[in-house]
FIVEX-201916 format. One record per residue (C-alpha): residue number from 1; residue in one letter; x, y, z. Coordinates in Angstrom, 2 decimals. Layout:
<rec n="NUM" res="A" px="X" py="Y" pz="Z"/>
...
This chain:
<rec n="1" res="X" px="102.14" py="83.08" pz="79.77"/>
<rec n="2" res="X" px="104.00" py="82.08" pz="82.94"/>
<rec n="3" res="X" px="102.69" py="85.16" pz="84.76"/>
<rec n="4" res="X" px="99.13" py="84.18" pz="83.91"/>
<rec n="5" res="X" px="99.73" py="80.68" pz="85.26"/>
<rec n="6" res="X" px="101.19" py="82.03" pz="88.51"/>
<rec n="7" res="X" px="98.33" py="84.52" pz="88.89"/>
<rec n="8" res="X" px="95.72" py="81.82" pz="88.25"/>
<rec n="9" res="X" px="97.37" py="79.50" pz="90.77"/>
<rec n="10" res="X" px="97.57" py="82.24" pz="93.38"/>
<rec n="11" res="X" px="93.92" py="83.20" pz="92.94"/>
<rec n="12" res="X" px="92.91" py="79.55" pz="93.12"/>
<rec n="13" res="X" px="94.88" py="79.07" pz="96.34"/>
<rec n="14" res="X" px="93.27" py="82.17" pz="97.85"/>
<rec n="15" res="X" px="89.80" py="80.91" pz="96.91"/>
<rec n="16" res="X" px="90.50" py="77.51" pz="98.45"/>
<rec n="17" res="X" px="91.88" py="79.17" pz="101.60"/>
<rec n="18" res="X" px="88.78" py="81.32" pz="101.96"/>
<rec n="19" res="X" px="86.49" py="78.34" pz="101.44"/>
<rec n="20" res="X" px="88.34" py="76.27" pz="104.05"/>
<rec n="21" res="X" px="88.36" py="79.20" pz="106.45"/>
<rec n="22" res="X" px="84.60" py="79.56" pz="106.17"/>
<rec n="23" res="X" px="84.03" py="75.81" pz="106.52"/>
<rec n="24" res="X" px="86.14" py="75.50" pz="109.66"/>
<rec n="25" res="X" px="85.22" py="78.85" pz="111.18"/>
<rec n="26" res="X" px="84.32" py="78.80" pz="114.87"/>
<rec n="27" res="X" px="81.22" py="80.95" pz="114.29"/>
<rec n="28" res="X" px="77.89" py="79.98" pz="112.76"/>
<rec n="29" res="X" px="77.46" py="80.68" pz="109.05"/>
<rec n="30" res="X" px="75.14" py="83.66" pz="109.56"/>
<rec n="31" res="X" px="77.57" py="85.25" pz="112.03"/>
<rec n="32" res="X" px="80.46" py="84.64" pz="109.67"/>
<rec n="33" res="X" px="78.60" py="86.23" pz="106.75"/>
<rec n="34" res="X" px="77.77" py="89.28" pz="108.88"/>
<rec n="35" res="X" px="81.41" py="89.56" pz="109.94"/>
<rec n="36" res="X" px="82.60" py="89.25" pz="106.32"/>
<rec n="37" res="X" px="80.08" py="91.88" pz="105.20"/>
<rec n="38" res="X" px="81.20" py="94.30" pz="107.91"/>
<rec n="39" res="X" px="84.86" py="93.82" pz="107.01"/>
<rec n="40" res="X" px="84.02" py="94.34" pz="103.35"/>
<rec n="41" res="X" px="82.30" py="97.62" pz="104.15"/>
<rec n="42" res="X" px="85.24" py="98.70" pz="106.32"/>
<rec n="43" res="X" px="87.70" py="97.97" pz="103.51"/>
<rec n="44" res="X" px="85.48" py="99.69" pz="100.96"/>
<rec n="45" res="X" px="85.27" py="102.80" pz="103.16"/>
<rec n="46" res="X" px="89.04" py="102.73" pz="103.71"/>
<rec n="47" res="X" px="89.77" py="102.51" pz="99.99"/>
<rec n="48" res="X" px="87.18" py="105.16" pz="99.13"/>
<rec n="49" res="X" px="88.76" py="107.53" pz="101.68"/>
<rec n="50" res="X" px="92.16" py="106.87" pz="100.15"/>
<rec n="51" res="X" px="90.75" py="107.40" pz="96.67"/>
<rec n="52" res="X" px="89.16" py="110.70" pz="97.76"/>
<rec n="53" res="X" px="92.49" py="111.80" pz="99.25"/>
<rec n="54" res="X" px="94.26" py="110.91" pz="96.01"/>
<rec n="55" res="X" px="91.69" py="112.87" pz="93.96"/>
<rec n="56" res="X" px="92.14" py="115.89" pz="96.25"/>
<rec n="57" res="X" px="95.93" py="115.66" pz="95.91"/>
<rec n="58" res="X" px="95.80" py="115.41" pz="92.12"/>
<rec n="59" res="X" px="93.28" py="118.28" pz="91.90"/>
<rec n="60" res="X" px="95.47" py="120.46" pz="94.11"/>
<rec n="61" res="X" px="98.54" py="119.59" pz="92.03"/>
<rec n="62" res="X" px="96.73" py="120.48" pz="88.80"/>
<rec n="63" res="X" px="95.57" py="123.78" pz="90.28"/>
<rec n="64" res="X" px="99.14" py="124.56" pz="91.34"/>
<rec n="65" res="X" px="100.43" py="123.85" pz="87.85"/>
<rec n="66" res="X" px="97.67" py="125.99" pz="86.33"/>
<rec n="67" res="X" px="98.50" py="128.88" pz="88.68"/>
<rec n="68" res="X" px="102.20" py="128.56" pz="87.97"/>
<rec n="69" res="X" px="101.56" py="128.49" pz="84.24"/>
<rec n="70" res="X" px="99.33" py="131.56" pz="84.47"/>
<rec n="71" res="X" px="101.96" py="133.47" pz="86.43"/>
<rec n="72" res="X" px="104.65" py="132.43" pz="83.97"/>
<rec n="73" res="X" px="102.48" py="133.48" pz="81.04"/>
<rec n="74" res="X" px="101.94" py="136.94" pz="82.61"/>
<rec n="75" res="X" px="105.70" py="137.47" pz="82.84"/>
C-alpha cells in the first residue's frame, strides 16, 4: 500500500511539474507543443530501436541454443 502511495505522489508531482513548465515556458504554446511532439517522436524512435535490438539479441540467442541442442542431439 505504501508503494502505491509513493508512486501516486511521484506521478502527481511529475504532472504538476510538467504543467508548470508549460505554463511558464519561454516559447508560445504552439511552439512548445511542436517541441514536445518532436521530443516524443525522438524518444519513441529511440525506444523502438532499442526494442528492435533486444528482439534481435533474443532471436540470435534462441538460434544459438537451438543449434547447440541440435549438435548435442546428433552426438
